C-alpha positions in Angstrom: 0.0 0.0 0.0 1.3 3.5 -0.9 0.1 5.7 2.0 0.5 9.5 1.9 0.3 11.7 4.9 -0.1 15.5 4.8 2.4 17.0 7.3 2.0 20.7 6.3 1.0 21.7 9.8 4.3 20.5 11.2 5.8 23.7 9.7 4.0 25.9 12.2 2.2 23.7 14.8 4.0 23.4 18.2 1.2 22.1 20.4 -0.7 18.8 20.8 -1.5 18.1 17.1 2.2 18.2 16.3 3.0 15.5 18.9 0.1 13.4 17.6 1.4 13.6 14.0 5.0 12.9 14.9 4.1 9.8 16.9 1.7 8.6 14.2 4.5 9.0 11.6 6.8 6.9 13.8 4.3 4.1 13.9 3.4 4.2 10.2 7.1 4.1 9.2 7.4 0.7 10.9 4.3 -0.8 9.3 4.9 -3.8 7.0 3.8 -3.7 3.4 3.4 0.1 3.5 5.3 2.7 1.6 4.8 6.0 3.5 5.0 9.3 1.6 5.2 12.5 3.6 3.8 15.4 1.7 4.8 18.9 2.8 5.0 22.3 0.9 8.4 23.8 0.1 7.4 27.2 1.3 6.8 28.7 4.8 3.3 28.8 6.2 3.9 31.6 8.7 1.6 32.3 11.6 1.2 35.7 13.0 -1.1 38.5 14.2 -0.8 40.9 11.3 -3.5 41.0 8.6 -1.2 40.6 5.7 0.6 37.6 7.3 -2.7 36.0 8.1 -4.1 36.5 4.5 -0.9 35.1 3.0 -0.8 32.2 5.3 -4.5 31.3 4.7 -4.1 31.6 0.9 -1.0 29.4 0.8 -2.6 26.8 3.1 -5.7 26.7 0.9 -3.5 26.3 -2.2 -1.6 23.5 -0.6 -4.5 21.6 0.8 -7.0 21.8 -2.0 -4.8 22.0 -5.1 -1.2 20.8 -4.6 -2.0 17.9 -2.3 -4.5 16.2 -4.6 -2.0 16.8 -7.5 0.8 15.0 -5.6 -1.5 12.1 -4.8 -2.2 11.7 -8.5 1.4 12.2 -9.5 2.7 9.5 -7.1 -0.3 7.1 -7.6 -1.1 7.2 -3.9 -3.5 4.5 -2.7 -4.7 6.4 0.4 -4.3 9.9 1.8 -4.3 10.6 5.6 -4.8 14.1 6.9 -3.8 14.2 10.7 -5.8 17.4 11.3 -9.2 18.7 10.1 -7.8 20.7 7.1 -8.3 18.1 4.3 -8.9 18.4 0.6 -12.4 18.7 -0.9 -11.4 16.4 -3.8 -8.7 13.7 -4.1 -7.9 11.1 -6.8 -7.7 8.4 -4.0 -9.6 7.5 -0.9 -8.7 9.5 2.2 -9.1 9.7 6.0 -9.0 12.7 8.3 -8.3 12.9 12.0 -10.9 15.3 13.5 -9.6 15.9 17.0 -12.8 17.7 18.1 -15.7 19.8 16.8 -15.3 22.9 19.1 -15.5 25.3 16.1 -19.0 24.0 15.4 -20.0 23.3 19.0 -18.8 26.5 20.7 -19.0 29.3 18.2 -17.8 31.9 20.7 -14.3 30.5 20.4 -14.2 30.9 16.6 -13.8 33.9 14.3 -17.1 34.5 12.5 -15.5 35.3 9.1 -13.3 32.3 9.2 -16.2 30.1 10.3 -18.6 31.1 7.5 -16.1 31.6 4.6 -13.8 28.7 5.2 -14.9 26.2 7.9 -18.4 25.6 6.7 -17.9 25.5 2.9 -14.5 23.8 2.8 -13.4 22.0 6.0 -16.8 20.7 7.1 -17.7 19.6 3.5 -14.3 17.9 3.1 -14.7 16.0 6.4 -18.1 14.8 5.3 -16.6 13.5 2.0 -13.8 11.6 3.7 -14.0 7.9 3.4 -12.8 7.3 7.0 -12.9 9.7 9.9 -10.8 9.2 13.0 -11.4 11.0 16.3 -9.8 10.7 19.7 -12.7 10.1 22.2 -16.2 8.8 22.4 -17.3 12.3 23.3 -15.7 13.7 20.1 -17.3 11.0 18.0 -20.8 11.7 19.3 -20.3 15.4 18.8 -18.9 15.1 15.3 -21.6 12.7 14.2 -24.4 14.9 15.6 -23.2 18.3 14.5 -22.1 17.3 11.0 -24.9 14.7 10.4 -22.4 12.0 9.6 -22.8 8.2 9.3 -21.4 7.0 12.6 -20.1 3.8 10.9 -17.3 5.7 9.2 -16.2 7.5 12.4 -13.7 5.6 14.5 -12.3 6.4 18.0 -8.5 6.1 18.3 -7.2 7.3 21.7 -4.0 9.3 21.7 -0.9 7.9 23.3 1.7 9.4 25.6 5.4 9.7 24.9 7.7 7.3 26.8 9.8 10.3 28.0 7.0 11.2 30.5 7.5 7.8 32.3 11.2 8.2 32.9 11.9 9.4 36.4 14.2 12.4 36.5 16.0 13.9 39.5 14.6 17.0 41.0 17.1 19.4 39.3 15.9 23.0 39.6 18.7 24.1 37.2 16.8 22.4 34.4 13.5 24.2 35.0 12.6 27.4 33.2 12.0 30.8 34.8 13.5 30.0 38.2 10.9 27.3 38.9 11.6 25.1 41.9 10.6 21.4 42.1 7.3 20.7 43.8 6.6 24.4 44.2 4.5 25.1 41.2 1.1 24.2 39.6 1.5 23.4 35.9 -0.7 24.3 33.0 0.1 23.2 29.4 -1.8 24.5 26.4 -2.2 27.2 23.9 -3.6 30.7 24.7 -7.1 30.1 23.4 -10.3 31.3 25.2 -11.5 27.7 25.5 -8.4 26.8 27.5 -9.8 28.9 30.4 -6.5 30.3 31.5 -8.3 33.4 32.8 -10.3 31.6 35.4 -7.3 29.5 36.4 -5.4 32.7 37.1 -8.2 34.0 39.2 -8.5 30.8 41.1 -4.7 30.8 41.7 -5.0 34.4 43.0 -7.7 33.3 45.5 -5.5 30.4 46.6 -2.5 32.7 47.2 -4.6 35.2 49.2 -6.2 32.4 51.3 -2.8 30.9 52.1 -0.4 33.9 52.1 2.2 32.3 54.4 2.1 28.5 53.5 1.9 29.1 49.8 4.2 32.1 49.6 6.7 30.3 47.3 4.0 28.5 45.1 4.1 29.5 41.4 1.8 28.9 38.5 3.8 27.8 35.4 2.1 28.2 32.1 3.7 26.3 29.2 2.6 27.3 25.7 1.6 30.5 24.0 -0.8 31.9 21.4 -0.7 30.3 18.0 -0.3 33.8 16.6 2.9 34.4 18.6 4.1 36.2 21.7 2.6 39.6 20.8 -0.9 38.5 20.0 -4.1 39.9 21.6 -4.6 36.8 23.7 -1.1 37.0 25.1 -1.6 40.7 25.9 -4.8 39.9 27.7 -3.2 37.2 29.8 -0.3 39.4 30.8 -2.8 42.2 31.6 -4.8 39.9 33.9 -1.7 38.7 35.6 -0.7 42.3 36.4 -4.2 43.2 37.6 -4.3 40.2 40.0 -0.9 41.2 41.4 0.6 37.9 40.2 3.5 39.2 38.3 6.0 37.5 40.6 3.9 34.3 41.0 3.1 33.3 37.4 5.9 32.1 35.1 5.1 32.2 31.3 7.4 29.6 29.9 6.4 29.9 26.3 7.0 26.9 24.1 9.5 24.4 25.4 11.3 21.5 23.7 10.1 17.9 23.7 13.0 17.0 26.0 12.2 19.8 28.5 8.5 19.2 28.7 8.6 15.9 30.6 11.0 17.4 33.2 8.7 20.3 33.8 5.7 17.9 34.3 7.6 15.5 36.6 8.7 18.3 38.9 5.2 19.9 39.2 3.1 19.7 42.4 -0.2 19.6 40.4 -1.2 19.5 36.8 -4.2 21.8 36.2 -6.2 21.5 33.0 -9.5 23.4 33.5 -10.4 23.6 29.8 -13.9 24.5 28.6 -13.8 22.2 25.5 -11.5 19.4 24.4 -11.8 16.4 22.1 -9.1 14.6 24.2 -6.8 16.6 26.5 -3.2 15.3 26.2 -2.0 17.1 29.4 -4.3 14.8 31.4 -2.5 11.6 30.5 0.9 13.3 30.4 0.3 14.3 34.0 -0.7 10.6 34.8 2.5 9.3 33.1 4.6 11.9 35.1 3.2 10.6 38.4 1.6 14.0 39.3 -2.0 14.5 40.5 -4.2 16.0 37.8 -7.1 18.5 38.1 -9.4 18.8 35.1 -12.9 19.7 33.9 -16.1 17.8 34.3 -17.1 18.7 30.7 -16.8 17.1 27.2 -14.1 14.4 26.8 -12.2 15.1 30.0 -14.0 12.8 32.4 -13.8 10.1 29.8 -10.0 10.5 29.4 -9.4 10.9 33.1 -11.4 7.7 33.9 -11.8 8.5 37.6 -8.0 9.2 38.0 -8.2 13.0 38.2 -10.0 15.5 40.4 -12.8 17.0 38.4 -14.0 20.6 38.7 -16.6 22.9 37.2 -14.4 25.0 35.0 -16.8 28.0 35.1 -16.7 28.2 38.9 -13.5 30.0 40.2 -14.3 28.9 43.8 -14.5 25.2 42.7 -11.2 25.4 40.8 -9.5 27.1 43.8 -10.9 24.8 46.5 -9.9 21.7 44.6 -6.5 23.0 43.9 -6.2 23.5 47.6 -7.2 19.9 48.2 -4.5 18.6 45.8 -1.9 20.7 47.4 -2.6 19.8 51.0 -4.4 16.4 51.1 -1.5 13.8 50.8 -3.9 10.9 51.0 -5.9 12.2 48.0 -2.6 12.9 46.1 -1.5 9.3 46.6 -4.8 7.9 45.5 -4.9 9.9 42.3 -1.3 9.3 41.3 -1.7 5.6 41.8 -5.0 5.6 39.8 -3.3 7.8 37.1 -0.4 5.3 36.7 -2.9 2.5 36.0 -5.2 4.7 33.7 -2.4 5.8 31.5 -1.6 2.2 30.4 -4.7 2.5 28.2 -3.1 5.1 26.0 -0.2 4.0 23.7 1.0 5.3 20.4 1.4 1.8 19.2 -2.3 1.1 19.7 -3.1 4.4 18.1 -1.0 3.7 15.0 -2.0 0.1 14.6 -5.8 0.9 14.7 -5.4 3.7 12.1 -3.5 1.4 9.8 -5.9 -1.5 10.4 -9.0 0.6 9.4 -7.3 1.9 6.3 -6.2 -1.5 5.2 -9.7 -2.9 5.8 -11.2 -0.1 3.8 -8.8 -0.8 0.8 -9.5 -4.5 1.1 -13.2 -3.8 1.1 -13.7 -5.6 4.4 -16.0 -4.4 7.2 -14.6 -1.2 8.9 -17.8 -0.2 10.7 -17.0 -2.0 14.0 -15.2 0.3 16.4 -12.8 -2.2 17.9 
């Protein structure tokens, strides 16, 4: 089988989708009887906050996805095309699959640009997803939402849980010198994610402020470490809003904005955290949940969407819209040693369900079954 995979987003993506794609590539390269072709444009797809940068980026991305990519599939006589993110061609000369990580752009319109939604998402992305021969998604919640919101035949939508990198399982010594921004081991709460409204960083900051005021003495040294940044860069509106909120809450010395870190640095930052906090408002999966489990750190996450499913009873759940709930449960995770032990033990067991080997083998099995015209409707 000649299998092509579109990797254009690796040119700009630094968050969870990048890690998913890189691990999927590693699994597919080792697959027997499979010739893997990685298709990527030879020009830069820059991200930024300027209007001209955005227009150029969108135009080039459109040209790549809907014109160049189908042409390359025809030129190389590809048997099957796999798009690891929702941006997939409207037409291809071969069967194709898309990995739709969630449907937050359709489900929660307040997080999506109106112009982008009506002029690109609906006429191009959503139609292209409907036309895909196979659709993979990363949780039962995401599957239900995609099927309902896009009126899809659920038999062609398959759940493949993400995995977790082995680096997160390797115990590292508590070396403060390897931590960014002057962080000290066991003296910070960790958030990992992009600066999007749905990530709920604002309420996390407010809850952290309440916590610091309530325990001025005992939590004097506690920091909140935020790993990640806006997809549009360090000088975007979302970054400015977060910095402004930090200042207004008098947390300038208590919040460390780490920006993006390397794949080698990230597990060290996880393993030295006191708590992993992931109070997102909408997720199709939530990689930081299982990365926290693998790092043997107690996890706090939301009681919405996919997050209870992924946590599987091994994380402390909160109402992400209630600042007092976030604050009080962070307090429990910081001071209740018995609860911390219960959750870390449960997390160690839960994370065994999530492997990249299982992810890759299921994707490949469904594609092979489709090409062999055998039944692919069963979600096994």
